[in-house]
All heavy atoms as a GROMACS GRO file, in nm:
protein
  586
    1MET      N    1   0.606  -0.225   0.849
    1MET     CA    2   0.571  -0.170   0.720
    1MET      C    3   0.430  -0.212   0.678
    1MET      O    4   0.356  -0.129   0.630
    1MET     CB    5   0.671  -0.217   0.615
    1MET     CG    6   0.810  -0.163   0.631
    1MET     SD    7   0.821   0.009   0.589
    1MET     CE    8   0.772   0.006   0.421
    2GLN      N    9   0.401  -0.337   0.698
    2GLN     CA   10   0.269  -0.388   0.661
    2GLN      C   11   0.161  -0.320   0.744
    2GLN      O   12   0.056  -0.284   0.692
    2GLN     CB   13   0.266  -0.539   0.682
    2GLN     CG   14   0.146  -0.608   0.628
    2GLN     CD   15   0.159  -0.760   0.634
    2GLN    OE1   16   0.264  -0.812   0.669
    2GLN    NE2   17   0.052  -0.828   0.602
    3GLU      N   18   0.188  -0.297   0.871
    3GLU     CA   19   0.091  -0.231   0.960
    3GLU      C   20   0.068  -0.087   0.917
    3GLU      O   21  -0.044  -0.036   0.926
    3GLU     CB   22   0.139  -0.235   1.105
    3GLU     CG   23   0.149  -0.374   1.163
    3GLU     CD   24   0.281  -0.442   1.130
    3GLU    OE1   25   0.377  -0.373   1.093
    3GLU    OE2   26   0.286  -0.565   1.138
    4LEU      N   27   0.172  -0.020   0.869
    4LEU     CA   28   0.159   0.118   0.822
    4LEU      C   29   0.066   0.124   0.701
    4LEU      O   30  -0.024   0.208   0.696
    4LEU     CB   31   0.296   0.175   0.784
    4LEU     CG   32   0.296   0.313   0.718
    4LEU    CD1   33   0.240   0.417   0.812
    4LEU    CD2   34   0.436   0.349   0.673
    5LEU      N   35   0.084   0.034   0.608
    5LEU     CA   36  -0.001   0.032   0.489
    5LEU      C   37  -0.147   0.002   0.525
    5LEU      O   38  -0.238   0.066   0.472
    5LEU     CB   39   0.052  -0.072   0.389
    5LEU     CG   40  -0.020  -0.080   0.255
    5LEU    CD1   41  -0.024   0.056   0.186
    5LEU    CD2   42   0.047  -0.183   0.167
    6VAL      N   43  -0.169  -0.090   0.617
    6VAL     CA   44  -0.305  -0.122   0.661
    6VAL      C   45  -0.367   0.000   0.729
    6VAL      O   46  -0.483   0.034   0.704
    6VAL     CB   47  -0.306  -0.244   0.755
    6VAL    CG1   48  -0.441  -0.261   0.821
    6VAL    CG2   49  -0.268  -0.370   0.678
    7ALA      N   50  -0.292   0.068   0.813
    7ALA     CA   51  -0.345   0.185   0.884
    7ALA      C   52  -0.383   0.297   0.788
    7ALA      O   53  -0.488   0.359   0.802
    7ALA     CB   54  -0.242   0.235   0.985
    8VAL      N   55  -0.299   0.322   0.689
    8VAL     CA   56  -0.329   0.426   0.591
    8VAL      C   57  -0.452   0.389   0.510
    8VAL      O   58  -0.542   0.471   0.490
    8VAL     CB   59  -0.207   0.448   0.497
    8VAL    CG1   60  -0.244   0.536   0.380
    8VAL    CG2   61  -0.092   0.509   0.574
    9ALA      N   62  -0.460   0.265   0.465
    9ALA     CA   63  -0.574   0.221   0.383
    9ALA      C   64  -0.704   0.224   0.462
    9ALA      O   65  -0.807   0.266   0.410
    9ALA     CB   66  -0.548   0.081   0.328
   10ARG      N   67  -0.700   0.180   0.587
   10ARG     CA   68  -0.823   0.180   0.668
   10ARG      C   69  -0.873   0.321   0.695
   10ARG      O   70  -0.991   0.342   0.716
   10ARG     CB   71  -0.799   0.107   0.800
   10ARG     CG   72  -0.797  -0.042   0.780
   10ARG     CD   73  -0.803  -0.117   0.909
   10ARG     NE   74  -0.812  -0.260   0.882
   10ARG     CZ   75  -0.778  -0.354   0.966
   10ARG    NH1   76  -0.734  -0.321   1.087
   10ARG    NH2   77  -0.789  -0.480   0.933
   11GLY      N   78  -0.784   0.418   0.695
   11GLY     CA   79  -0.824   0.557   0.711
   11GLY      C   80  -0.897   0.612   0.590
   11GLY      O   81  -0.967   0.712   0.599
   12LEU      N   82  -0.882   0.546   0.477
   12LEU     CA   83  -0.941   0.596   0.353
   12LEU      C   84  -1.073   0.528   0.315
   12LEU      O   85  -1.156   0.589   0.249
   12LEU     CB   86  -0.843   0.576   0.237
   12LEU     CG   87  -0.713   0.655   0.243
   12LEU    CD1   88  -0.617   0.606   0.136
   12LEU    CD2   89  -0.741   0.802   0.226
   13VAL      N   90  -1.090   0.404   0.353
   13VAL     CA   91  -1.202   0.324   0.303
   13VAL      C   92  -1.320   0.321   0.401
   13VAL      O   93  -1.306   0.355   0.518
   13VAL     CB   94  -1.158   0.179   0.272
   13VAL    CG1   95  -1.050   0.178   0.167
   13VAL    CG2   96  -1.111   0.108   0.397
   14GLU      N   97  -1.436   0.280   0.349
   14GLU     CA   98  -1.553   0.262   0.435
   14GLU      C   99  -1.559   0.122   0.492
   14GLU      O  100  -1.593   0.103   0.607
   14GLU     CB  101  -1.680   0.292   0.355
   14GLU     CG  102  -1.700   0.440   0.329
   14GLU     CD  103  -1.835   0.470   0.267
   14GLU    OE1  104  -1.925   0.383   0.272
   14GLU    OE2  105  -1.850   0.580   0.214
   15ASN      N  106  -1.526   0.021   0.410
   15ASN     CA  107  -1.529  -0.118   0.453
   15ASN      C  108  -1.391  -0.157   0.506
   15ASN      O  109  -1.308  -0.214   0.435
   15ASN     CB  110  -1.571  -0.209   0.336
   15ASN     CG  111  -1.595  -0.350   0.380
   15ASN    OD1  112  -1.576  -0.386   0.496
   15ASN    ND2  113  -1.637  -0.433   0.286
   16LYS      N  114  -1.367  -0.124   0.632
   16LYS     CA  115  -1.235  -0.144   0.691
   16LYS      C  116  -1.197  -0.292   0.708
   16LYS      O  117  -1.080  -0.326   0.709
   16LYS     CB  118  -1.228  -0.072   0.825
   16LYS     CG  119  -1.246   0.078   0.809
   16LYS     CD  120  -1.240   0.150   0.939
   16LYS     CE  121  -1.270   0.297   0.932
   16LYS     NZ  122  -1.244   0.371   0.815
   17ASP      N  123  -1.297  -0.378   0.717
   17ASP     CA  124  -1.270  -0.522   0.734
   17ASP      C  125  -1.216  -0.585   0.606
   17ASP      O  126  -1.152  -0.690   0.612
   17ASP     CB  127  -1.397  -0.595   0.777
   17ASP     CG  128  -1.444  -0.551   0.914
   17ASP    OD1  129  -1.358  -0.508   0.996
   17ASP    OD2  130  -1.565  -0.558   0.941
   18ALA      N  131  -1.240  -0.522   0.492
   18ALA     CA  132  -1.195  -0.579   0.364
   18ALA      C  133  -1.051  -0.544   0.331
   18ALA      O  134  -0.996  -0.594   0.234
   18ALA     CB  135  -1.286  -0.530   0.253
   19VAL      N  136  -0.988  -0.460   0.412
   19VAL     CA  137  -0.849  -0.421   0.386
   19VAL      C  138  -0.756  -0.535   0.425
   19VAL      O  139  -0.762  -0.587   0.536
   19VAL     CB  140  -0.811  -0.293   0.465
   19VAL    CG1  141  -0.664  -0.261   0.447
   19VAL    CG2  142  -0.897  -0.177   0.421
   20ALA      N  143  -0.672  -0.575   0.330
   20ALA     CA  144  -0.574  -0.681   0.355
   20ALA      C  145  -0.447  -0.649   0.278
   20ALA      O  146  -0.451  -0.587   0.173
   20ALA     CB  147  -0.629  -0.815   0.312
   21VAL      N  148  -0.335  -0.691   0.334
   21VAL     CA  149  -0.206  -0.670   0.270
   21VAL      C  150  -0.132  -0.803   0.266
   21VAL      O  151  -0.123  -0.872   0.367
   21VAL     CB  152  -0.121  -0.565   0.347
   21VAL    CG1  153   0.017  -0.553   0.285
   21VAL    CG2  154  -0.191  -0.431   0.348
   22THR      N  155  -0.083  -0.836   0.148
   22THR     CA  156   0.003  -0.954   0.135
   22THR      C  157   0.140  -0.906   0.093
   22THR      O  158   0.154  -0.804   0.025
   22THR     CB  159  -0.053  -1.055   0.032
   22THR    OG1  160  -0.069  -0.990  -0.093
   22THR    CG2  161  -0.184  -1.112   0.077
   23VAL      N  162   0.241  -0.981   0.133
   23VAL     CA  163   0.379  -0.941   0.106
   23VAL      C  164   0.448  -1.053   0.028
   23VAL      O  165   0.443  -1.169   0.069
   23VAL     CB  166   0.455  -0.914   0.238
   23VAL    CG1  167   0.596  -0.867   0.210
   23VAL    CG2  168   0.381  -0.813   0.323
   24ASP      N  169   0.511  -1.015  -0.082
   24ASP     CA  170   0.589  -1.111  -0.160
   24ASP      C  171   0.728  -1.125  -0.099
   24ASP      O  172   0.775  -1.036  -0.026
   24ASP     CB  173   0.604  -1.064  -0.304
   24ASP     CG  174   0.475  -1.075  -0.382
   24ASP    OD1  175   0.380  -1.139  -0.334
   24ASP    OD2  176   0.470  -1.020  -0.494
   25ASP      N  177   0.794  -1.234  -0.131
   25ASP     CA  178   0.934  -1.250  -0.091
   25ASP      C  179   1.018  -1.143  -0.161
   25ASP      O  180   0.984  -1.101  -0.272
   25ASP     CB  181   0.984  -1.389  -0.129
   25ASP     CG  182   0.916  -1.498  -0.049
   25ASP    OD1  183   0.879  -1.471   0.068
   25ASP    OD2  184   0.901  -1.610  -0.101
   26PRO      N  185   1.126  -1.101  -0.099
   26PRO     CA  186   1.210  -0.998  -0.163
   26PRO      C  187   1.261  -1.044  -0.299
   26PRO      O  188   1.294  -1.160  -0.319
   26PRO     CB  189   1.327  -0.981  -0.065
   26PRO     CG  190   1.275  -1.029   0.065
   26PRO     CD  191   1.175  -1.136   0.034
   27ARG      N  192   1.265  -0.950  -0.392
   27ARG     CA  193   1.317  -0.978  -0.526
   27ARG      C  194   1.469  -0.988  -0.520
   27ARG      O  195   1.530  -0.967  -0.415
   27ARG     CB  196   1.277  -0.866  -0.621
   27ARG     CG  197   1.128  -0.857  -0.645
   27ARG     CD  198   1.098  -0.746  -0.742
   27ARG     NE  199   0.955  -0.736  -0.770
   27ARG     CZ  200   0.902  -0.640  -0.843
   27ARG    NH1  201   0.978  -0.546  -0.895
   27ARG    NH2  202   0.772  -0.637  -0.863
   28GLU      N  203   1.530  -1.013  -0.635
   28GLU     CA  204   1.676  -1.026  -0.640
   28GLU      C  205   1.746  -0.898  -0.598
   28GLU      O  206   1.853  -0.902  -0.539
   28GLU     CB  207   1.719  -1.065  -0.782
   28GLU     CG  208   1.678  -1.205  -0.820
   28GLU     CD  209   1.716  -1.237  -0.963
   28GLU    OE1  210   1.787  -1.157  -1.027
   28GLU    OE2  211   1.673  -1.344  -1.011
   29ASP      N  212   1.686  -0.783  -0.630
   29ASP     CA  213   1.748  -0.655  -0.594
   29ASP      C  214   1.711  -0.609  -0.454
   29ASP      O  215   1.747  -0.500  -0.412
   29ASP     CB  216   1.711  -0.547  -0.696
   29ASP     CG  217   1.561  -0.518  -0.700
   29ASP    OD1  218   1.483  -0.597  -0.643
   29ASP    OD2  219   1.523  -0.417  -0.761
   30GLY      N  220   1.638  -0.692  -0.379
   30GLY     CA  221   1.603  -0.660  -0.241
   30GLY      C  222   1.471  -0.586  -0.224
   30GLY      O  223   1.435  -0.549  -0.114
   31THR      N  224   1.400  -0.563  -0.333
   31THR     CA  225   1.274  -0.491  -0.327
   31THR      C  226   1.163  -0.582  -0.276
   31THR      O  227   1.148  -0.695  -0.321
   31THR     CB  228   1.236  -0.439  -0.467
   31THR    OG1  229   1.342  -0.358  -0.517
   31THR    CG2  230   1.108  -0.359  -0.463
   32ILE      N  231   1.084  -0.530  -0.183
   32ILE     CA  232   0.971  -0.603  -0.127
   32ILE      C  233   0.843  -0.546  -0.187
   32ILE      O  234   0.823  -0.424  -0.188
   32ILE     CB  235   0.968  -0.591   0.026
   32ILE    CG1  236   1.097  -0.646   0.086
   32ILE    CG2  237   0.847  -0.663   0.083
   32ILE    CD1  238   1.113  -0.619   0.234
   33VAL      N  239   0.756  -0.633  -0.236
   33VAL     CA  240   0.631  -0.589  -0.298
   33VAL      C  241   0.517  -0.615  -0.202
   33VAL      O  242   0.496  -0.726  -0.156
   33VAL     CB  243   0.606  -0.663  -0.432
   33VAL    CG1  244   0.475  -0.616  -0.494
   33VAL    CG2  245   0.721  -0.641  -0.528
   34TYR      N  246   0.443  -0.507  -0.172
   34TYR     CA  247   0.325  -0.515  -0.086
   34TYR      C  248   0.202  -0.505  -0.175
   34TYR      O  249   0.190  -0.413  -0.256
   34TYR     CB  250   0.324  -0.400   0.015
   34TYR     CG  251   0.436  -0.407   0.115
   34TYR    CD1  252   0.558  -0.345   0.090
   34TYR    CD2  253   0.419  -0.475   0.234
   34TYR    CE1  254   0.660  -0.352   0.182
   34TYR    CE2  255   0.522  -0.482   0.326
   34TYR     CZ  256   0.642  -0.421   0.300
   34TYR     OH  257   0.744  -0.429   0.390
   35HIS      N  258   0.109  -0.600  -0.161
   35HIS     CA  259  -0.015  -0.600  -0.238
   35HIS      C  260  -0.128  -0.556  -0.146
   35HIS      O  261  -0.157  -0.623  -0.047
   35HIS     CB  262  -0.045  -0.739  -0.294
   35HIS     CG  263   0.057  -0.787  -0.392
   35HIS    ND1  264   0.051  -0.757  -0.525
   35HIS    CD2  265   0.169  -0.861  -0.375
   35HIS    CE1  266   0.154  -0.811  -0.587
   35HIS    NE2  267   0.226  -0.876  -0.498
   36LEU      N  268  -0.191  -0.444  -0.178
   36LEU     CA  269  -0.301  -0.391  -0.099
   36LEU      C  270  -0.432  -0.436  -0.162
   36LEU      O  271  -0.455  -0.413  -0.281
   36LEU     CB  272  -0.295  -0.238  -0.095
   36LEU     CG  273  -0.410  -0.166  -0.025
   36LEU    CD1  274  -0.417  -0.206   0.122
   36LEU    CD2  275  -0.394  -0.016  -0.040
   37HIS      N  276  -0.515  -0.503  -0.083
   37HIS     CA  277  -0.646  -0.550  -0.129
   37HIS      C  278  -0.754  -0.474  -0.052
   37HIS      O  279  -0.750  -0.470   0.071
   37HIS     CB  280  -0.662  -0.699  -0.102
   37HIS     CG  281  -0.551  -0.782  -0.160
   37HIS    ND1  282  -0.549  -0.822  -0.291
   37HIS    CD2  283  -0.438  -0.831  -0.104
   37HIS    CE1  284  -0.440  -0.892  -0.313
   37HIS    NE2  285  -0.371  -0.900  -0.201
   38VAL      N  286  -0.846  -0.413  -0.126
   38VAL     CA  287  -0.960  -0.344  -0.064
   38VAL      C  288  -1.087  -0.388  -0.134
   38VAL      O  289  -1.083  -0.451  -0.240
   38VAL     CB  290  -0.946  -0.190  -0.072
   38VAL    CG1  291  -0.826  -0.142   0.006
   38VAL    CG2  292  -0.938  -0.142  -0.215
   39ALA      N  293  -1.201  -0.353  -0.077
   39ALA     CA  294  -1.330  -0.387  -0.137
   39ALA      C  295  -1.345  -0.315  -0.271
   39ALA      O  296  -1.289  -0.207  -0.293
   39ALA     CB  297  -1.444  -0.349  -0.044
   40GLU      N  298  -1.421  -0.376  -0.360
   40GLU     CA  299  -1.443  -0.319  -0.494
   40GLU      C  300  -1.498  -0.177  -0.486
   40GLU      O  301  -1.459  -0.089  -0.563
   40GLU     CB  302  -1.540  -0.409  -0.570
   40GLU     CG  303  -1.562  -0.372  -0.713
   40GLU     CD  304  -1.463  -0.437  -0.807
   40GLU    OE1  305  -1.402  -0.539  -0.769
   40GLU    OE2  306  -1.447  -0.386  -0.918
   41ASP      N  307  -1.588  -0.153  -0.392
   41ASP     CA  308  -1.649  -0.020  -0.378
   41ASP      C  309  -1.551   0.085  -0.330
   41ASP      O  310  -1.574   0.204  -0.350
   41ASP     CB  311  -1.768  -0.027  -0.281
   41ASP     CG  312  -1.879  -0.117  -0.332
   41ASP    OD1  313  -1.883  -0.143  -0.454
   41ASP    OD2  314  -1.960  -0.162  -0.250
   42ASP      N  315  -1.444   0.045  -0.265
   42ASP     CA  316  -1.347   0.139  -0.208
   42ASP      C  317  -1.226   0.164  -0.298
   42ASP      O  318  -1.137   0.241  -0.261
   42ASP     CB  319  -1.298   0.088  -0.072
   42ASP     CG  320  -1.406   0.095   0.034
   42ASP    OD1  321  -1.488   0.190   0.028
   42ASP    OD2  322  -1.411   0.008   0.122
   43MET      N  323  -1.221   0.101  -0.414
   43MET     CA  324  -1.105   0.118  -0.502
   43MET      C  325  -1.085   0.264  -0.541
   43MET      O  326  -0.973   0.314  -0.542
   43MET     CB  327  -1.120   0.033  -0.629
   43MET     CG  328  -1.097  -0.114  -0.605
   43MET     SD  329  -0.930  -0.150  -0.552
   43MET     CE  330  -0.844  -0.133  -0.705
   44GLY      N  331  -1.193   0.334  -0.569
   44GLY     CA  332  -1.183   0.475  -0.607
   44GLY      C  333  -1.128   0.562  -0.495
   44GLY      O  334  -1.054   0.658  -0.519
   45ARG      N  335  -1.160   0.528  -0.373
   45ARG     CA  336  -1.110   0.604  -0.258
   45ARG      C  337  -0.960   0.584  -0.240
   45ARG      O  338  -0.890   0.675  -0.199
   45ARG     CB  339  -1.181   0.561  -0.130
   45ARG     CG  340  -1.328   0.595  -0.128
   45ARG     CD  341  -1.391   0.538  -0.001
   45ARG     NE  342  -1.534   0.552  -0.004
   45ARG     CZ  343  -1.599   0.660   0.039
   45ARG    NH1  344  -1.532   0.762   0.084
   45ARG    NH2  345  -1.730   0.664   0.034
   46VAL      N  346  -0.912   0.466  -0.269
   46VAL     CA  347  -0.770   0.436  -0.250
   46VAL      C  348  -0.688   0.490  -0.368
   46VAL      O  349  -0.576   0.537  -0.349
   46VAL     CB  350  -0.748   0.285  -0.233
   46VAL    CG1  351  -0.602   0.250  -0.229
   46VAL    CG2  352  -0.816   0.237  -0.106
   47ILE      N  353  -0.744   0.486  -0.487
   47ILE     CA  354  -0.671   0.533  -0.604
   47ILE      C  355  -0.677   0.685  -0.615
   47ILE      O  356  -0.577   0.750  -0.641
   47ILE     CB  357  -0.725   0.466  -0.732
   47ILE    CG1  358  -0.695   0.316  -0.725
   47ILE    CG2  359  -0.663   0.528  -0.856
   47ILE    CD1  360  -0.759   0.235  -0.834
   48GLY      N  361  -0.794   0.742  -0.594
   48GLY     CA  362  -0.808   0.888  -0.599
   48GLY      C  363  -0.816   0.939  -0.742
   48GLY      O  364  -0.797   0.865  -0.838
   49LYS      N  365  -0.841   1.068  -0.755
   49LYS     CA  366  -0.850   1.130  -0.888
   49LYS      C  367  -0.712   1.129  -0.952
   49LYS      O  368  -0.615   1.176  -0.894
   49LYS     CB  369  -0.902   1.273  -0.877
   49LYS     CG  370  -1.047   1.280  -0.839
   49LYS     CD  371  -1.096   1.423  -0.844
   49LYS     CE  372  -1.244   1.425  -0.808
   49LYS     NZ  373  -1.297   1.560  -0.811
   50GLN      N  374  -0.706   1.075  -1.071
   50GLN     CA  375  -0.584   1.064  -1.150
   50GLN      C  376  -0.472   0.991  -1.075
   50GLN      O  377  -0.354   1.014  -1.099
   50GLN     CB  378  -0.536   1.201  -1.196
   50GLN     CG  379  -0.636   1.270  -1.287
   50GLN     CD  380  -0.588   1.405  -1.332
   50GLN    OE1  381  -0.488   1.456  -1.286
   50GLN    NE2  382  -0.662   1.463  -1.425
   51GLY      N  383  -0.510   0.906  -0.978
   51GLY     CA  384  -0.412   0.826  -0.907
   51GLY      C  385  -0.331   0.900  -0.803
   51GLY      O  386  -0.228   0.851  -0.757
   52ARG      N  387  -0.377   1.015  -0.760
   52ARG     CA  388  -0.300   1.097  -0.666
   52ARG      C  389  -0.286   1.032  -0.529
   52ARG      O  390  -0.179   1.037  -0.468
   52ARG     CB  391  -0.362   1.235  -0.654
   52ARG     CG  392  -0.343   1.318  -0.778
   52ARG     CD  393  -0.396   1.457  -0.759
   52ARG     NE  394  -0.377   1.531  -0.883
   52ARG     CZ  395  -0.458   1.625  -0.925
   52ARG    NH1  396  -0.563   1.658  -0.853
   52ARG    NH2  397  -0.434   1.688  -1.038
   53ILE      N  398  -0.393   0.973  -0.479
   53ILE     CA  399  -0.386   0.910  -0.347
   53ILE      C  400  -0.298   0.786  -0.352
   53ILE      O  401  -0.215   0.764  -0.264
   53ILE     CB  402  -0.527   0.877  -0.294
   53ILE    CG1  403  -0.604   1.007  -0.270
   53ILE    CG2  404  -0.519   0.794  -0.166
   53ILE    CD1  405  -0.749   0.988  -0.230
   54ALA      N  406  -0.311   0.707  -0.458
   54ALA     CA  407  -0.226   0.588  -0.474
   54ALA      C  408  -0.080   0.629  -0.481
   54ALA      O  409   0.007   0.564  -0.420
   54ALA     CB  410  -0.266   0.511  -0.599
   55LYS      N  411  -0.051   0.735  -0.552
   55LYS     CA  412   0.087   0.784  -0.562
   55LYS      C  413   0.139   0.829  -0.426
   55LYS      O  414   0.253   0.799  -0.389
   55LYS     CB  415   0.093   0.899  -0.663
   55LYS     CG  416   0.232   0.949  -0.690
   55LYS     CD  417   0.230   1.056  -0.798
   55LYS     CE  418   0.370   1.106  -0.825
   55LYS     NZ  419   0.372   1.210  -0.930
   56ALA      N  420   0.055   0.896  -0.349
   56ALA     CA  421   0.094   0.941  -0.215
   56ALA      C  422   0.121   0.823  -0.122
   56ALA      O  423   0.217   0.824  -0.045
   56ALA     CB  424  -0.013   1.032  -0.156
   57ILE      N  425   0.038   0.719  -0.132
   57ILE     CA  426   0.059   0.599  -0.050
   57ILE      C  427   0.193   0.536  -0.085
   57ILE      O  428   0.269   0.496   0.003
   57ILE     CB  429  -0.057   0.498  -0.071
   57ILE    CG1  430  -0.187   0.552  -0.011
   57ILE    CG2  431  -0.023   0.363  -0.011
   57ILE    CD1  432  -0.310   0.471  -0.047
   58ARG      N  433   0.222   0.528  -0.214
   58ARG     CA  434   0.350   0.469  -0.257
   58ARG      C  435   0.469   0.550  -0.207
   58ARG      O  436   0.571   0.495  -0.167
   58ARG     CB  437   0.352   0.456  -0.409
   58ARG     CG  438   0.256   0.350  -0.459
   58ARG     CD  439   0.262   0.334  -0.610
   58ARG     NE  440   0.176   0.226  -0.652
   58ARG     CZ  441   0.068   0.242  -0.726
   58ARG    NH1  442   0.032   0.362  -0.769
   58ARG    NH2  443  -0.006   0.137  -0.760
   59ILE      N  444   0.457   0.682  -0.209
   59ILE     CA  445   0.566   0.768  -0.162
   59ILE      C  446   0.589   0.748  -0.014
   59ILE      O  447   0.703   0.737   0.032
   59ILE     CB  448   0.537   0.916  -0.196
   59ILE    CG1  449   0.548   0.936  -0.347
   59ILE    CG2  450   0.632   1.008  -0.122
   59ILE    CD1  451   0.499   1.072  -0.394
   60VAL      N  452   0.482   0.744   0.064
   60VAL     CA  453   0.495   0.724   0.209
   60VAL      C  454   0.559   0.589   0.239
   60VAL      O  455   0.649   0.579   0.324
   60VAL     CB  456   0.356   0.736   0.278
   60VAL    CG1  457   0.362   0.687   0.421
   60VAL    CG2  458   0.308   0.879   0.273
   61MET      N  459   0.516   0.486   0.171
   61MET     CA  460   0.572   0.353   0.193
   61MET      C  461   0.719   0.346   0.152
   61MET      O  462   0.801   0.284   0.220
   61MET     CB  463   0.491   0.248   0.118
   61MET     CG  464   0.356   0.221   0.177
   61MET     SD  465   0.363   0.155   0.344
   61MET     CE  466   0.432  -0.006   0.310
   62ARG      N  467   0.753   0.411   0.041
   62ARG     CA  468   0.892   0.411  -0.003
   62ARG      C  469   0.980   0.485   0.098
   62ARG      O  470   1.090   0.439   0.130
   62ARG     CB  471   0.901   0.479  -0.140
   62ARG     CG  472   1.019   0.432  -0.220
   62ARG     CD  473   1.019   0.484  -0.363
   62ARG     NE  474   0.893   0.458  -0.431
   62ARG     CZ  475   0.827   0.550  -0.502
   62ARG    NH1  476   0.875   0.671  -0.517
   62ARG    NH2  477   0.714   0.519  -0.561
   63ALA      N  478   0.930   0.596   0.152
   63ALA     CA  479   1.006   0.672   0.251
   63ALA      C  480   1.024   0.592   0.380
   63ALA      O  481   1.132   0.592   0.439
   63ALA     CB  482   0.936   0.804   0.280
   64ALA      N  483   0.920   0.523   0.423
   64ALA     CA  484   0.929   0.441   0.544
   64ALA      C  485   1.027   0.325   0.523
   64ALA      O  486   1.101   0.288   0.614
   64ALA     CB  487   0.792   0.388   0.582
   65ALA      N  488   1.028   0.270   0.403
   65ALA     CA  489   1.119   0.159   0.373
   65ALA      C  490   1.264   0.206   0.374
   65ALA      O  491   1.352   0.136   0.424
   65ALA     CB  492   1.084   0.097   0.239
   66VAL      N  493   1.288   0.324   0.321
   66VAL     CA  494   1.424   0.377   0.318
   66VAL      C  495   1.476   0.397   0.459
   66VAL      O  496   1.593   0.371   0.487
   66VAL     CB  497   1.428   0.509   0.237
   66VAL    CG1  498   1.560   0.582   0.257
   66VAL    CG2  499   1.407   0.480   0.090
   67ARG      N  500   1.390   0.440   0.548
   67ARG     CA  501   1.432   0.459   0.688
   67ARG      C  502   1.476   0.328   0.752
   67ARG      O  503   1.555   0.327   0.845
   67ARG     CB  504   1.319   0.520   0.770
   67ARG     CG  505   1.296   0.666   0.736
   67ARG     CD  506   1.201   0.727   0.835
   67ARG     NE  507   1.256   0.720   0.968
   67ARG     CZ  508   1.285   0.825   1.044
   67ARG    NH1  509   1.262   0.944   0.997
   67ARG    NH2  510   1.332   0.810   1.165
   68GLN      N  511   1.422   0.216   0.702
   68GLN     CA  512   1.458   0.085   0.754
   68GLN      C  513   1.562   0.016   0.667
   68GLN      O  514   1.595  -0.100   0.688
   68GLN     CB  515   1.333  -0.004   0.764
   68GLN     CG  516   1.236   0.046   0.865
   68GLN     CD  517   1.116  -0.046   0.879
   68GLN    OE1  518   1.099  -0.141   0.802
   68GLN    NE2  519   1.032  -0.017   0.977
   69GLY      N  520   1.613   0.087   0.567
   69GLY     CA  521   1.715   0.030   0.479
   69GLY      C  522   1.662  -0.070   0.380
   69GLY      O  523   1.732  -0.161   0.338
   70GLU      N  524   1.537  -0.055   0.339
   70GLU     CA  525   1.474  -0.148   0.245
   70GLU      C  526   1.426  -0.072   0.123
   70GLU      O  527   1.431   0.051   0.118
   70GLU     CB  528   1.353  -0.216   0.312
   70GLU     CG  529   1.384  -0.295   0.435
   70GLU     CD  530   1.259  -0.347   0.504
   70GLU    OE1  531   1.148  -0.312   0.458
   70GLU    OE2  532   1.271  -0.419   0.601
   71LYS      N  533   1.378  -0.146   0.025
   71LYS     CA  534   1.309  -0.091  -0.090
   71LYS      C  535   1.170  -0.151  -0.092
   71LYS      O  536   1.154  -0.270  -0.068
   71LYS     CB  537   1.381  -0.128  -0.220
   71LYS     CG  538   1.517  -0.066  -0.237
   71LYS     CD  539   1.576  -0.111  -0.370
   71LYS     CE  540   1.717  -0.062  -0.386
   71LYS     NZ  541   1.777  -0.113  -0.513
   72ALA      N  542   1.069  -0.069  -0.121
   72ALA     CA  543   0.932  -0.119  -0.120
   72ALA      C  544   0.854  -0.070  -0.240
   72ALA      O  545   0.874   0.042  -0.287
   72ALA     CB  546   0.861  -0.075   0.008
   73ILE      N  547   0.766  -0.156  -0.288
   73ILE     CA  548   0.672  -0.121  -0.396
   73ILE      C  549   0.533  -0.160  -0.346
   73ILE      O  550   0.516  -0.265  -0.287
   73ILE     CB  551   0.705  -0.200  -0.524
   73ILE    CG1  552   0.841  -0.159  -0.579
   73ILE    CG2  553   0.596  -0.179  -0.629
   73ILE    CD1  554   0.885  -0.239  -0.699
   74VAL      N  555   0.436  -0.073  -0.373
   74VAL     CA  556   0.297  -0.102  -0.335
   74VAL      C  557   0.216  -0.122  -0.462
   74VAL      O  558   0.217  -0.037  -0.551
   74VAL     CB  559   0.236   0.012  -0.252
   74VAL    CG1  560   0.090  -0.015  -0.222
   74VAL    CG2  561   0.314   0.032  -0.124
   75GLU      N  562   0.146  -0.234  -0.470
   75GLU     CA  563   0.055  -0.261  -0.579
   75GLU      C  564  -0.086  -0.270  -0.521
   75GLU      O  565  -0.108  -0.336  -0.421
   75GLU     CB  566   0.090  -0.391  -0.650
   75GLU     CG  567   0.222  -0.383  -0.724
   75GLU     CD  568   0.253  -0.508  -0.803
   75GLU    OE1  569   0.169  -0.601  -0.804
   75GLU    OE2  570   0.361  -0.513  -0.863
   76ILE      N  571  -0.178  -0.201  -0.585
   76ILE     CA  572  -0.316  -0.200  -0.538
   76ILE      C  573  -0.396  -0.298  -0.622
   76ILE      O  574  -0.408  -0.281  -0.742
   76ILE     CB  575  -0.377  -0.058  -0.546
   76ILE    CG1  576  -0.292   0.037  -0.460
   76ILE    CG2  577  -0.521  -0.060  -0.501
   76ILE    CD1  578  -0.325   0.182  -0.479
   77ASP      N  579  -0.446  -0.402  -0.558
   77ASP     CA  580  -0.521  -0.508  -0.627
   77ASP      C  581  -0.668  -0.495  -0.601
   77ASP      O  582  -0.711  -0.463  -0.495
   77ASP     CB  583  -0.474  -0.647  -0.580
   77ASP     CG  584  -0.325  -0.668  -0.608
   77ASP    OD1  585  -0.274  -0.611  -0.704
   77ASP    OD2  586  -0.264  -0.745  -0.532
   0.00000   0.00000   0.00000
């Protein structure tokens, strides 16, 4: 899951070395929170107009998590 998020983010940004993902321990309800970190200059590319790209990233991650029997949330830092 973490590799999927990194691959999607690196496809969007210019500074690919600045892409990092941290994972929190699962919450009480089993939800795993992924924190996506990108360079300051690339935040607009990851968020997109009116948050459309960020929403699409979250949907893809949620769908991939469901296939593995998990729950996932993506936060863009």
